[in-house]
N, C-alpha and C positions, 0 to 999 in steps of 0.2 A: 206589519206592526200588529202586536197582539192587543186587542181591546178588552178592557175589563167589563164585566157585567155592571149595569148601572147600580144595582143594589150594593155591590162590593165597593164601588167608587164612593157612594154616599156614606157607607159605613166607615171607610178610611178617612173621609173628610172630617169626621168628628174625633179622630184619634190624635193623640200627641205625636209630634214629629218623631220622637224616639221609637214609639210603637210602630209607626209606619215603616221605619227602617227595619225593625225586627220582622215584620210581616213580609216585606219584600224579599229579604234574604232567606227567610225560612221557606218561602214557596219555591223559588227557583232562581238562583243567581244568574243563570244564562239568559234570562228574559229582561235583565235590567236595562239593556241598551234601548229597549222600546219605551221605557218609562221616563221620558225626558222632563216631565213636570214634577218629578218627585225629589224630596230633599236629598236623598243619598246620591241621586244623579247629579244634583248641583255640586256635590263634592267632586265627582269625577270631572265635571265641566270646569271646575277650578284647577284641574290638573292632578287628580288623585294620584298619590304615590303608589297606589296598588298595582298599576300596570303601566307599561309604556313610558317609563321615566328616561330611558336612554334617548338622548338627543333633545330632551325637554328641559325646561327650567326647573330648578329645585323648588320644592314647596316652601312657601314663605310663612314663618311662624313667629307669633308674638308670645312671649312667656311673661305672664303677670305673676308676681311673687317669686321672682327668679332667685332671690337669696334665701328663701325658705326651703324646707325639706322637700316639698314637691317640686319646687323650681329647680333645685340642684339636681334632683333625679331626672327631671325632664331635660335639662341641659346635658347631662351625661348621655342620655339616649340620643339627643339631637347631634351631639358631637360624634358619636359612633356612627350615626347615619348621615353624616354631613354631605355625602354624595347625593342624597335625596332631599335634604332640608337646608334651608337658609334661615337663620335667626335674624329677623328684621327689627325686632323690638324687645326690650327688656324693661321690667318695672319692678321696683322694690319699695318698701316702706321707709326704712331708715338706715340700712347698712350700705352707706355710700361707698366705702372703700371696696367692699366685695362687688358691688354693682359695677364699679369702675374696672375692676379686674376682669369681670365677665365681659364687659364691653371690649376690652383689649383682646380677649380671646376670640369673640364671635363677630366683632365689627358690625353691630346692628346699625340700621339707619337712624334709630332713635332710642332713647332711654327715658324712663320716667321715674321720678323720686317723689313719693307721696308726701314725705316730710320735707318741705322746701328748705328748712333750716339746715338739713344735713346734705343738701345736694352738692354734687361735685361737677364742676364745669369741665366736661370731657372735651369740649371744643378746643381747649388749649393744647391738647396733645398733638404732637407732630403727625400730620397726615390724617388726622381724625376729623371726619366731617359729620360725626354723629350729632343729631339734634337732641336737645335736652328739654324735657317737660318737667316742671316741678310745681308742687303745691297740691291743694286739695283735689283739683280736677285733673291731675297729671295723668292718671291711668286712663281715664275716659278720653282725654286729648290724644294720648298715644294710639289707642284703638281706632279712634275716629280719623286720625291723620295719616296713619301708615297702612298702606294697602297690604293685605295678607290673605292667606288661604285658611289658616287655622289660628285660633287663640287658645293657649293653655291657661286656664284660670286656676292658678294655684295660690291665690291670695287667701289668707285666713280672715274670716269675719265679714261683716257687712261692708267694710271699706272697698271690697271688690264688686259690690252689687252693680253700680252704675256702669262700670267698664264691661262687666259680663252682659248686661242688658244691651249695651252698645254693640258688642260683638254679635249678639243674637239679632239685633235690629238690622245689622249690615249683612246678614245671611251667611256668616262664617261657619266653618266647622268649629264647634266649641268643645274642647277637651276639658271637662268640668270636674275639678276637685273641690271647688268652693261650694260645699254643701249648703252653707249659710244663705247663698243667693236663692236657692229653691225653697229653703225653709222659710225665709222672709217673704219672698215674692214669686213663688211658683205659680200662683194664680195669674200673674201678669207675664212671666217669662215664657211659659209654654204656649199660650195663645200668640204671643209675639213671634215665637219661632215658627209657628204654623203659617203666619202671614208672610214672614220674610224668607222662608225656605231654609232656615238655618238647621244644621244637624247637630244635636247635642249628644255627645258620647261621654259616659261617666268615667272618671279616673278612680274614684273610690274603689278599693279592691272588692268590696261587697257588691256594689252596683255593676261594676265591670263583670263580675262573675255571673250575675243575673243576666246581663246583656249577652254574654257569650252562650249561656245555657239556652237562652231564648232563640238562638239560631236553629234549634232543633224542633221548634214548634211555633204556633201562633199564640199571640197574647190572649185570645179568647179561649184557648185551650188550657190556660193556667188555672189550677185550683188554688195554689198559694205559693209564696216564696218564703224561704228561710234566710234571714240575714244573720251571719255568724258573728259572734263576739268572743274575743279572747277571755273576757272576764276581768282583764286588767291585773294589776299587782295585788289586789286585795280580795280576790275571788274566794279565798278560803279563810279570810279574817272574820273574827266574830264582831258583832255590833259594838261591843265594848272596846275592842282593839281599834276599830275604825274611828272612834271618838278622838284618838290621839295621833292620827296620821299627819306626818310632816310633808312639806313641799318636796323635799328630797326623795322621800319614799314614793310620792305620787308620780314623780318624773321617771321612775325606773320601770319602764314597760317590759314585760317578760319576753315579748316576741318581736315587736315592731320598733323601728328607729324612726321617730317622728318629732315634729316640733313640740314645744312645751304646752301650747294651748290644747292641741288635739290629744296629746298624751294624758293630760289631766281629764279631758272629756272622756277618754277611754277608761280612766280609773273610776270615774263617777258613773260611767255608762250613759252619760248624756249624749255621747256620740251616736249611740244606738237610737235614742229618741229622735235625733235629727235625721238619721239615715232612714228611719221609718217614713218620715215626712218626705224626704227626698225621693224615696222609692215610689210613693204615691204619684208624685208629679212626673217622674221619668217614665213610668210604665203604665200609668193610667189604671192602677189597681185600687180596689176598695180597701179600707183599713183592715177588715177582717181577713184579707188575703195576704197580709204582711205579718210575719212572725219573726221573733228574735230567738236564737238559740245560742247558748254559751258553748264554745268549742275551744278549749284551752290551747290546743296545739297550733291553731291558726294555719292549718293546711287546707281545709275546705273553706273557701271564701264566701260562698253562698250556695243555695240549692233552689231549684225550681221543681215543684211538683205539678205534673200535668193531670188533667181530669181522667186519663186512663190508668192512673196509679203509678206511672213512671216518674222517677225523681232523678234529675240531672244535677250533678255538682261540678263546680270548677275547682280544681286543686292546684296548688303551687306553693313554692317557697314564699315566705313573707317578705317580698321585695317589690316596692312600688314601681320600679322600672318596668315590670311586666304589664300592669294595666295602663301605664302611661304610654308605652310603645304601642299597645294594642289600639288605644284611642287614636293615635297618630296614623297608624298604618292600616286600620280596618278598611276593607275586609281581608287584607293580606296579612299573613303572619311571617315575620322575619326573625332570624336568630337574635336572641336577647342575652345580655350578660348575666342575668339572674341565675342563681344556682339551680341546676336541674333537680327535680324532686326524686328522691330515692325511696321508694315504698318500703324497702327492707329496713329502713331506719325507724319506721313507725309500726310497732307491733299492735297498737290499738289507737283508735281515735275516739275521743270522749265527747259527749254532748249532755247538756242539762239545761233546764229552764232557768231564766234569770230569776234572781231572788229580789223581788220588788220591795221587800221589807228592808233589806240592807242596802239596796241600790234603787231608791225611789225614782231616780231620774229615768230609769229604763222604761217606765210606764207613761212618761209625759208625751212621747211622740203620738201615741194613739189618742191621748186626750186632745192634742192639737188638731189631729185629723177629725175628731168627733165634732169639735167646735168650729174650726176653720177660721176665716177672717183674719184678724190681727194677732191671733194667738202665736203663729209662727214667729212673727217679728218680736213679740214679747219674750218668747222662749229664748230666742237668739240673744237679744240685748241683755236680758237679765243674766243669762249664763255667762256671756263674755265678761260682764262686769264682775260677777261673783268669782269667776276663775282668777281674774286679775287681783281681786281683793285677797283671795286665798294665797296667791303667790307673794303678795305684799305682806302677808302675816296678819291681816286685819280680821279674818274670819277663819273658822275651822273648816276642814274638808267637807264634813257633812252639811255645813251651812250652804254650800253651793246649790244643792238640790232644794233645800228648804226655801232659800231666797227666790229661786226661780219659780217654784210652784206657787209661792205667795204672790209673786207678780202676776202670774197667769190668772189667779183667782180674782185679784183686785183691780185689774186694768179695765179701762173703758173700752168695751168690746165693740168693734165695727165689723159687720158681716161681709161687706164688699168694699174693702178699702182701696183707695188710690195709692200710687207710689209714695206721694208725700205723707199720706196717713200712715203707711207702713213704716216709713222712716221715723215719723214722729212717735209711733208706738215703740219702736226700738229705743229711741232716745229716752222716752219716759221710763221704760223698764230699767235702763242703766241708772237713771237718777233715783228711781225707787230703791234699787239695790243699795246704792251708796247712802241713801237716807236711813235705811234700816240698820239697827244694831243687833248683834247676835241674840241678845236676851229677848228682844221682841220676836225674832224669827222662831225661837224655840217655844215660845209661849202658845 
């Protein structure tokens, strides 16, 4: 067995679980078998799909948010790799009919419906022994009750927070698309993962790209990272034109096929604010090491610049099945149905700095990192409420960022909040947004 120097062990003890994963694989993957106390080894002890699956049980996976865009893509990957994976749990918020159809296809041990009023009693189907959880705690109950190796967290918004924390507490491999969980409670989730031995692997295309690029070096060798942004459908619109944006226009993303909430977040560039916060918690980087660059082609998903001047980028077609599959199969790479990248089709790749005047939401992530505490929870709650008000026709597109920034300024700040205080800050922000009228926001 190879023993680590004491100073290296002490250094790693202070790092986030994701960073530990990067360092171990970056140094020498052949030494992993000696590191039985490390999070990534816990994944192999759970029966990692990376090697030796022949004759072994399939990996057991729970998919939270199975009827959303991430969930559907995850189930497509899992169905194609069904010789390696078994879907043991599915969870949705309100699409009961679609959840029932998924259950008939995958035969999970249990399903969860967050909205109890829309639940379907799957136990009445012939030969179906699927357990049903429903109500406010349904997702948490599913993760707590059904044994698994991996939890795909594809739920949008704070409603997936407790279930994500439960999966981390239980030491699962967590394939994380729910950026809101880390935005709201990264200060609690990452220490929890360190204690439980959970491995958190990002599904967001930008953070997956950083994760992949970091396999070429150590985290302490990173000078900075660049999170790319498409710029959304209004990248070239004037400020005057943006005052008249409709919901239909905001939902027409030029390169990605996503759910409505994240599509509008992309249009406002609020998604980049949240991704900046998420990157801090995943990779243990300082705010000044995280930059955003607009890249309209959405081919380069992120870049990592190392201190020697080398910059590594991860390229690929804009298809979420690629980062989802990578999170499930890491460190192994398997054939994926996403379209291969044809470099001949791209005569040039363009980059530009975000325009904070037209897209003020793009700067809020660094503001949240500067202040910390309850700011992430307020950012998330205010934005979720404002996006819904915009979709309902109650406010204008540009009011989303105005309302969110106002809530950040006016909320009662707590530097080291508990989970209950974070949830309360999120709740307050939603109420504050609902209370404000657009004329007050613009004043």
